C-alpha distance (Angstrom), angle and dihedral (degrees) to the residues before:
residue distance angle dihedral
M1 . . .
T2 3.78 . .
Q3 3.80 121.1 .
R4 3.79 116.9 -154.7
V5 3.76 113.5 -143.9
G6 3.78 135.2 178.7
F7 3.78 126.5 -119.7
A8 3.77 128.1 -173.9
F9 3.74 124.2 -161.3
C10 3.77 135.0 -158.5
C11 3.77 132.9 -144.4
L12 3.76 126.4 -145.9
I13 3.80 126.5 -103.2
R14 3.77 101.6 156.5
G15 3.77 86.2 -53.3
L16 3.81 94.5 -40.4
G17 3.76 124.2 76.2
C18 3.76 137.7 116.3
L19 3.76 125.2 -27.3
L20 3.76 124.9 -151.7
L21 3.77 106.0 -143.2
P22 3.81 115.4 -154.7
D23 3.73 126.5 -140.4
F24 3.78 121.4 -148.1
E25 3.81 93.1 -93.2
G26 3.78 91.5 62.0
S27 3.78 101.1 -102.6
A28 3.77 122.6 126.4
H29 3.78 131.8 -135.1
L30 3.79 126.0 -155.0
L31 3.78 121.8 -119.3
H32 3.77 109.9 -172.0
L33 3.81 114.7 -149.4
S34 3.78 104.2 -161.0
G35 3.77 121.0 -173.9
N36 3.77 133.9 -173.5
K37 3.81 122.5 -49.5
S38 3.79 96.0 -84.0
N39 3.79 93.4 48.0
H40 3.80 92.4 45.4
D41 3.78 91.1 62.1
E42 3.82 89.4 57.4
L43 3.79 96.1 47.1
R44 3.79 116.5 119.2
Y45 3.77 118.1 179.4
C46 3.77 142.1 171.6
E47 3.79 128.1 -135.8
T48 3.78 100.9 -163.9
E49 3.77 125.5 142.9
V50 3.78 108.8 -148.9
K51 3.77 130.6 -160.8
L52 3.78 114.3 176.8
A53 3.79 124.2 -175.9
L54 3.80 118.8 -157.9
S55 3.78 120.4 -169.0
L56 3.79 112.6 -141.8
D57 3.79 95.1 -172.2
F58 3.79 98.1 88.5
W59 3.83 102.0 34.3
T60 3.82 107.1 131.6
L61 3.79 134.8 155.9
S62 3.76 127.4 -143.4
S63 3.81 103.5 136.4
E64 3.80 113.0 110.5
N65 3.80 88.3 -153.0
L66 3.81 96.7 60.3
L67 3.80 127.4 73.1
V68 3.78 121.3 178.3
L69 3.78 140.9 -171.3
E70 3.80 110.7 -138.2
D71 3.78 109.0 -167.1
I72 3.81 104.1 67.6
L73 3.79 101.5 44.5
D74 3.82 98.1 44.9
L75 3.79 92.0 -109.0
D76 3.77 126.0 153.3
L77 3.81 120.1 -125.5
S78 3.77 88.4 -71.1
V79 3.77 137.3 33.6
S80 3.77 130.4 -133.6
E81 3.74 118.6 -78.6
T82 3.79 88.6 -155.5
D83 3.77 117.7 124.5
D84 3.80 91.1 -119.8
F85 3.77 94.3 62.3
I86 3.78 96.1 43.2
Q87 3.80 90.2 47.7
L88 3.80 89.7 50.9
V89 3.81 96.1 53.2
S90 3.80 93.0 40.6
G91 3.79 93.4 53.6
E92 3.79 96.7 -112.8
K93 3.81 95.2 112.3
I94 3.79 133.1 43.1
V95 3.80 118.9 -146.5
S96 3.78 113.9 -121.3
G97 3.79 109.2 -85.4
S98 3.78 96.4 18.3
V99 3.79 118.7 126.3
P100 3.81 104.4 -175.9
L101 3.78 116.9 -132.9
A102 3.77 131.9 -152.9
H103 3.77 111.3 -155.2
R104 3.79 121.2 -128.1
Y105 3.80 116.1 -143.5
G106 3.78 140.6 143.1
G107 3.75 132.2 -146.8
H108 3.75 153.6 -179.4
Q109 3.79 106.3 -103.2
F110 3.79 115.7 -163.3
G111 3.81 87.6 -14.0
I112 3.82 96.9 -52.6
W113 3.80 126.8 104.2
A114 3.80 105.6 -109.6
G115 3.81 98.6 -173.4
Q116 3.78 122.3 -137.6
L117 3.78 114.9 3.2
G118 3.80 120.3 152.5
D119 3.78 137.3 161.9
G120 3.77 103.1 -34.4
R121 3.80 96.6 174.9
A122 3.79 105.7 11.1
H123 3.81 132.1 88.9
L124 3.79 124.4 -165.0
L125 3.81 107.4 -138.7
G126 3.78 100.3 -175.4
V127 3.78 145.9 -77.1
Y128 3.79 118.2 -66.1
V129 3.79 121.6 -155.6
N130 3.80 110.8 -157.6
R131 3.78 130.1 -158.1
Q132 3.80 91.2 -86.3
G133 3.80 89.8 57.4
E134 3.82 92.2 -110.1
K135 3.79 117.5 147.9
W136 3.78 116.7 -138.6
E137 3.79 125.7 -178.4
L138 3.81 108.5 -137.8
Q139 3.78 116.5 -144.5
L140 3.80 132.1 175.7
K141 3.79 115.2 -145.1
G142 3.78 116.8 -160.0
S143 3.80 93.8 20.3
G144 3.81 98.0 129.7
K145 3.77 143.5 -87.0
T146 3.78 123.9 -17.0
P147 3.82 131.7 -176.8
Y148 3.81 85.8 -90.6
S149 3.81 99.8 50.0
R150 3.79 90.1 101.1
N151 3.81 103.0 -174.9
G152 3.80 94.7 -17.2
D153 3.77 128.1 107.5
G154 3.80 95.4 -129.3
R155 3.77 91.8 -125.2
A156 3.80 131.9 124.5
V157 3.79 126.3 -146.0
L158 3.77 129.0 -128.9
R159 3.81 97.0 -109.1
S160 3.81 95.7 54.2
S161 3.80 92.4 41.6
V162 3.80 94.1 51.9
R163 3.79 90.1 47.8
E164 3.81 93.0 51.9
F165 3.79 92.9 43.1
L166 3.80 92.0 53.5
C167 3.80 100.3 36.3
S168 3.78 98.3 49.3
E169 3.79 89.4 53.3
A170 3.80 91.4 44.3
M171 3.80 91.1 52.9
H172 3.79 91.7 49.3
S173 3.78 90.9 53.8
L174 3.80 90.2 48.3
G175 3.80 88.4 58.3
V176 3.80 95.9 -108.2
P177 3.84 116.8 137.2
T178 3.78 107.3 -111.5
S179 3.75 147.9 147.6
R180 3.79 112.7 -94.9
A181 3.79 133.3 -129.5
A182 3.80 112.5 -132.0
S183 3.80 100.5 177.9
L184 3.78 143.6 -3.2
V185 3.78 121.5 -151.4
V186 3.80 121.4 -173.0
S187 3.77 122.2 -154.6
D188 3.77 134.5 -169.9
D189 3.79 92.1 -130.4
E190 3.77 114.5 129.6
V191 3.79 114.2 -114.3
W192 3.79 118.6 -178.0
R193 3.80 118.4 -145.8
D194 3.81 139.8 170.9
Q195 3.80 95.2 -149.6
F196 3.80 98.1 -171.2
Y197 3.83 98.3 25.9
N198 3.79 91.3 -116.9
G199 3.78 98.9 122.9
N200 3.80 94.3 -94.4
V201 3.81 101.1 125.8
V202 3.80 112.8 -177.1
K203 3.79 136.6 177.1
E204 3.82 114.6 -106.0
R205 3.77 135.8 177.6
G206 3.76 118.4 -98.7
A207 3.79 126.9 -127.9
V208 3.79 140.0 178.8
V209 3.80 125.7 -144.9
L210 3.79 121.7 -158.8
R211 3.77 100.2 -148.6
V212 3.77 127.4 -179.7
A213 3.79 136.2 -160.9
K214 3.78 137.8 165.1
S215 3.81 85.0 -112.4
W216 3.80 138.2 -8.3
F217 3.81 94.5 -154.6
R218 3.76 112.1 126.0
I219 3.81 137.5 -178.8
G220 3.79 88.7 -90.7
S221 3.81 89.4 59.4
L222 3.80 88.6 70.2
E223 3.79 97.1 33.0
I224 3.80 93.5 62.4
L225 3.81 92.7 54.5
A226 3.78 94.4 46.0
H227 3.80 91.7 45.9
Y228 3.81 92.9 55.7
G229 3.81 94.9 39.3
E230 3.81 95.4 -113.0
L231 3.78 90.3 147.3
D232 3.81 99.0 154.6
L233 3.78 89.9 55.0
L234 3.81 90.5 43.2
R235 3.80 90.5 54.7
T236 3.82 92.7 45.5
L237 3.79 93.3 48.1
L238 3.79 93.1 46.0
D239 3.80 91.9 49.5
F240 3.80 88.8 51.5
I241 3.81 92.7 49.5
I242 3.81 91.7 49.1
R243 3.78 93.0 47.3
E244 3.80 94.2 47.4
H245 3.80 102.9 36.4
F246 3.81 111.3 18.9
P247 3.81 107.3 61.6
S248 3.81 92.2 165.8
V249 3.81 90.5 63.3
E250 3.81 118.7 81.1
S251 3.80 98.7 -120.4
T252 3.82 95.1 -149.4
G253 3.81 98.2 34.7
P254 3.80 118.7 123.7
N255 3.83 90.7 -124.1
R256 3.80 96.0 44.7
Y257 3.81 94.6 120.1
V258 3.79 92.1 51.9
D259 3.81 90.5 46.3
F260 3.80 89.7 48.7
F261 3.80 90.2 51.4
S262 3.80 90.9 49.3
V263 3.81 91.1 55.7
V264 3.81 92.5 47.4
V265 3.82 91.3 49.8
S266 3.79 92.3 50.4
E267 3.80 95.5 45.0
T268 3.81 93.5 44.5
A269 3.81 88.9 54.9
Q270 3.79 88.4 49.9
L271 3.81 92.5 49.9
M272 3.81 94.0 48.9
A273 3.81 90.6 50.8
L274 3.81 90.9 48.9
W275 3.80 90.8 51.2
M276 3.79 89.5 53.1
S277 3.81 93.3 47.0
V278 3.81 91.0 60.9
G279 3.81 95.9 35.5
F280 3.80 94.2 -113.0
A281 3.80 121.4 159.8
H282 3.80 114.4 -170.1
G283 3.77 94.6 -158.3
V284 3.82 99.9 -149.8
C285 3.81 110.9 45.8
N286 3.79 95.6 171.9
T287 3.80 117.5 152.5
D288 3.80 89.1 -109.7
N289 3.83 87.8 60.0
F290 3.81 96.0 47.8
S291 3.80 114.3 96.3
L292 3.80 120.4 -135.8
L293 3.80 86.1 -141.6
S294 3.81 90.2 54.9
I295 3.77 95.8 -118.6
T296 3.80 126.0 136.7
I297 3.80 109.5 -99.1
D298 3.80 140.7 163.2
Y299 3.79 101.6 37.5
G300 3.78 110.6 -154.3
P301 3.81 128.5 133.0
F302 3.81 93.1 2.5
G303 3.77 123.9 149.5
F304 3.77 140.3 -174.7
M305 3.77 108.0 -129.4
E306 3.79 112.5 -115.7
A307 3.80 109.3 179.4
Y308 3.79 104.8 36.5
N309 3.80 108.3 -104.4
P310 3.83 126.2 148.6
D311 3.82 87.1 -153.3
F312 3.82 92.6 58.5
V313 3.82 108.6 139.4
P314 3.81 114.4 -174.1
N315 3.80 94.5 -173.7
T316 3.80 116.7 76.6
S317 3.82 87.7 -164.3
D318 3.83 89.2 65.2
D319 3.78 96.8 85.3
E320 3.81 95.3 170.6
G321 3.80 96.0 44.5
R322 3.79 92.9 -121.4
Y323 3.79 91.5 151.5
K324 3.79 98.8 41.7
I325 3.77 112.5 145.7
G326 3.80 94.4 -107.4
N327 3.81 91.4 56.3
Q328 3.79 98.5 50.8
A329 3.81 94.9 98.5
N330 3.81 90.0 52.8
I331 3.78 90.7 48.2
G332 3.78 88.3 52.5
M333 3.80 87.1 56.8
F334 3.81 91.7 48.5
N335 3.80 91.3 51.4
L336 3.80 92.3 48.2
I337 3.80 89.1 52.6
K338 3.80 88.1 55.5
L339 3.80 90.5 48.2
L340 3.80 90.6 52.6
Q341 3.79 90.2 49.8
A342 3.80 88.3 55.4
L343 3.81 91.3 49.6
N344 3.81 96.2 45.4
P345 3.84 95.8 86.4
L346 3.82 88.1 61.4
L347 3.82 95.1 48.8
D348 3.77 130.8 82.1
P349 3.85 119.4 -135.1
R350 3.80 93.8 -92.6
Q351 3.80 92.2 49.9
R352 3.78 91.6 48.4
Q353 3.78 89.5 55.0
L354 3.81 91.2 48.9
A355 3.80 91.2 49.5
A356 3.81 91.4 49.4
Q357 3.80 89.7 52.8
I358 3.80 90.2 50.0
L359 3.79 90.1 52.2
E360 3.80 90.8 53.0
E361 3.82 88.5 62.4
Y362 3.80 93.4 58.0
L363 3.80 98.3 93.7
V364 3.81 91.6 45.0
L365 3.80 89.3 53.0
Y366 3.79 90.6 47.3
Y367 3.80 96.1 50.2
T368 3.81 91.8 44.0
R369 3.80 91.2 55.1
F370 3.82 92.1 40.7
R371 3.81 89.4 54.8
E372 3.81 92.1 48.3
L373 3.80 92.9 50.6
F374 3.79 96.0 46.9
K375 3.79 92.4 45.5
A376 3.79 87.0 55.4
K377 3.80 90.2 48.3
L378 3.82 87.8 56.4
G379 3.79 92.8 44.9
L380 3.79 93.3 -117.9
L381 3.80 119.7 161.5
G382 3.76 127.0 -157.8
E383 3.79 126.9 -5.0
K384 3.79 124.5 -59.9
N385 3.77 133.6 168.9
G386 3.76 108.6 -106.3
D387 3.82 97.3 35.0
D388 3.80 91.2 116.5
D389 3.79 90.1 50.1
L390 3.80 91.3 49.4
I391 3.81 91.1 53.6
A392 3.81 93.2 44.6
F393 3.82 91.3 47.2
L394 3.80 91.6 55.4
L395 3.79 93.4 46.2
H396 3.81 88.9 50.6
L397 3.80 90.7 54.1
L398 3.79 90.5 46.6
E399 3.78 91.2 52.7
E400 3.79 95.5 47.0
T401 3.82 93.4 48.4
A402 3.84 96.1 36.7
A403 3.78 87.4 -131.8
D404 3.78 118.5 174.8
F405 3.81 109.5 -88.8
T406 3.80 100.7 -151.1
M407 3.79 97.5 41.3
T408 3.80 95.8 43.3
F409 3.79 90.6 60.9
R410 3.79 92.2 39.7
Q411 3.79 93.1 51.0
L412 3.80 90.6 47.2
S413 3.80 83.4 57.0
E414 3.80 92.4 53.7
I415 3.80 105.8 36.7
P416 3.83 117.4 92.1
Q417 3.80 116.8 -117.4
S418 3.79 90.1 -121.0
Q419 3.80 92.1 63.1
L420 3.79 91.3 45.7
Q421 3.78 91.5 50.5
E422 3.79 92.3 50.3
L423 3.82 89.9 44.6
T424 3.79 88.7 -130.2
I425 3.77 102.8 141.8
P426 3.83 113.0 -173.9
Q427 3.79 117.5 -137.8
Q428 3.80 91.3 -110.2
F429 3.80 87.1 70.7
W430 3.80 91.2 62.1
A431 3.81 96.8 158.7
L432 3.80 91.9 51.4
K433 3.79 89.2 49.6
V434 3.80 89.0 57.9
I435 3.79 94.1 52.5
S436 3.83 92.0 40.7
K437 3.80 89.0 68.3
H438 3.79 90.2 70.7
K439 3.79 111.8 101.7
L440 3.82 91.3 -131.2
F441 3.80 95.2 51.8
P442 3.84 93.6 94.7
A443 3.81 89.3 53.5
W444 3.79 91.4 51.9
V445 3.82 92.1 47.2
S446 3.79 89.9 51.2
Q447 3.81 91.8 52.5
Y448 3.80 92.0 44.5
L449 3.80 95.3 50.7
L450 3.79 90.8 46.2
R451 3.80 89.1 53.7
L452 3.81 91.4 49.4
K453 3.82 90.4 52.6
S454 3.81 88.8 61.7
H455 3.81 89.2 69.5
M456 3.78 108.1 101.7
N457 3.81 115.5 -136.3
D458 3.79 92.5 -3.1
T459 3.80 121.9 138.0
D460 3.76 131.1 -156.6
S461 3.80 91.6 -115.8
E462 3.80 90.5 52.8
R463 3.79 90.0 50.0
R464 3.77 92.4 51.6
K465 3.79 92.5 46.3
R466 3.80 90.0 49.5
M467 3.78 93.6 49.4
T468 3.81 96.8 46.0
T469 3.81 89.4 59.7
V470 3.81 91.9 62.0
N471 3.81 103.4 29.7
P472 3.81 110.4 71.2
R473 3.77 121.6 -141.8
Y474 3.80 90.8 -156.0
V475 3.80 132.8 41.8
L476 3.79 127.5 165.0
R477 3.76 100.7 -93.2
N478 3.78 115.7 -169.2
W479 3.79 92.7 -113.9
M480 3.79 90.9 55.8
A481 3.79 91.6 50.6
E482 3.81 90.8 45.7
S483 3.80 92.1 51.5
A484 3.80 90.7 50.8
V485 3.82 91.9 46.6
R486 3.80 92.9 51.6
K487 3.79 91.8 51.9
A488 3.80 92.1 44.5
G489 3.78 88.4 55.0
R490 3.81 86.1 62.6
N491 3.84 91.9 48.1
D492 3.79 90.8 -102.3
F493 3.81 106.2 130.0
S494 3.78 95.7 168.3
E495 3.81 94.8 108.9
V496 3.80 93.1 44.6
R497 3.79 87.7 55.0
L498 3.80 92.5 45.3
L499 3.80 91.9 50.9
Q500 3.78 90.7 45.1
H501 3.80 88.8 56.4
V502 3.79 97.5 41.1
L503 3.79 95.9 46.1
R504 3.79 91.1 53.0
H505 3.81 86.7 66.7
P506 3.82 103.7 32.3
F507 3.81 95.1 159.2
Q508 3.81 95.1 54.8
K509 3.77 125.4 81.5
H510 3.81 113.3 -116.9
S511 3.79 122.2 -164.0
A512 3.81 92.5 -148.6
A513 3.80 90.9 49.8
E514 3.79 90.9 50.2
R515 3.79 90.9 51.4
A516 3.79 89.0 50.2
G517 3.81 90.2 53.5
Y518 3.81 95.7 -118.3
S519 3.81 91.9 145.9
A520 3.80 94.7 39.2
P521 3.81 129.2 92.0
T522 3.79 116.3 -73.8
P523 3.81 109.4 -81.8
S524 3.79 116.2 -110.5
W525 3.81 93.7 -115.6
A526 3.81 90.0 62.9
K527 3.80 100.0 49.5
D528 3.80 94.0 103.1
L529 3.82 100.5 39.3
R530 3.80 113.5 142.6
V531 3.78 135.1 -167.5
S532 3.80 128.7 -167.5
C533 3.80 140.5 -174.2
S534 3.80 85.1 -80.0
S535 3.81 89.7 61.6
């Protein structure tokens, strides 16, 4: 059987050019992004209609150096071991009709305008339309130099590629909007890196990730155009983004840019609250790493918080702790301010005032969603006075005892109320035992159980079932990723595959994961693990 699929391909104009937009029959239509006079002279574009047939009958996988996600790209349980396929996902071969694009953008990095940046090691291959009619932009990361590589080699190393491959899939399964990782190819090419910027340059193995997203546009995509006064191109690009990715916004309405901004504000608040609910710290929340579609992109020195600490900083390169987990909501606000500054040249005075009012609602939206998520994590139903205090009380105890964030909530989901009430915490609930040592823990338990009793016709088993669907038993802790990376460096991909499987079902108990210690305290060898912007 042959499945016809649609691809779209992009041409380069300093990172912006023309986009071929596929329909569901596989053909492609040209959208011409014209800029001002000087940019127009540099515009190169393609007018190719592409129909590509992929046979799924013979896709198989035997290579130990190739890992693939099946569900997005209409693949069977395995992928072809043919040279053509491996060359495609490793960046050695270009599909007929594809003109790879490197995206030009700018950004505020650590709060300071950094000027023009752009994809330094990523190439956009095209837009894939799968059998469900979903459009996915295919991008290779680590595939070589681009016009924006500056002095870099355009390559990615095994450790960072494995981390992105696993974490993007873990976040998806946790219900957090994210880019996805479709494949991971490992090479024996030598890539030299100074991981912690301390002069210790070492040889590492290279890797390429085929990652996909509904869009790779980010706040910096608009900032760069506004900064250099390319307003015609800014308007054209923004209209395209609204038309393609914001169906709730009237694409020709006079207030479309304000309406677009309102959606981004709301969904950014939602994303920040979701990050907090699973203890995720991105590590580098620069405007060039913040998606306009409010999805998690550009995985680098991320970390899932273990011991609860609002000052948790996963990135050792972040000396001032700007991107600590407790500051992420504020950083979201900062980035939205920069987005509004980029939009302002396209707004009249009344629209600017409306947009400013929308921005003022951001923190209210964030705290409202934060409250909803943490109430669900505690299994609370309905609205009661004191719910905010109950949540804050628990987080205070977590911070003072340095109890494990993920497992405290998970074990609250598993322990019977009777054992909580008696304050008899079995050893299997090791995170709860840590927090139970706090002198105020009995007071919190008393308040919590009293709140649960207010639920009409609710049972303890229903509470536990409800809570285990929102409190994961497994997240990608840095030590787990590090263990998988070390084995992968020896061509042993068994732990990468195990984590790939386990993290697809983070709310379910897995016997293999339990044997591997994925729900146990962090092993002693991993206490001092560090990651940096090079990770």
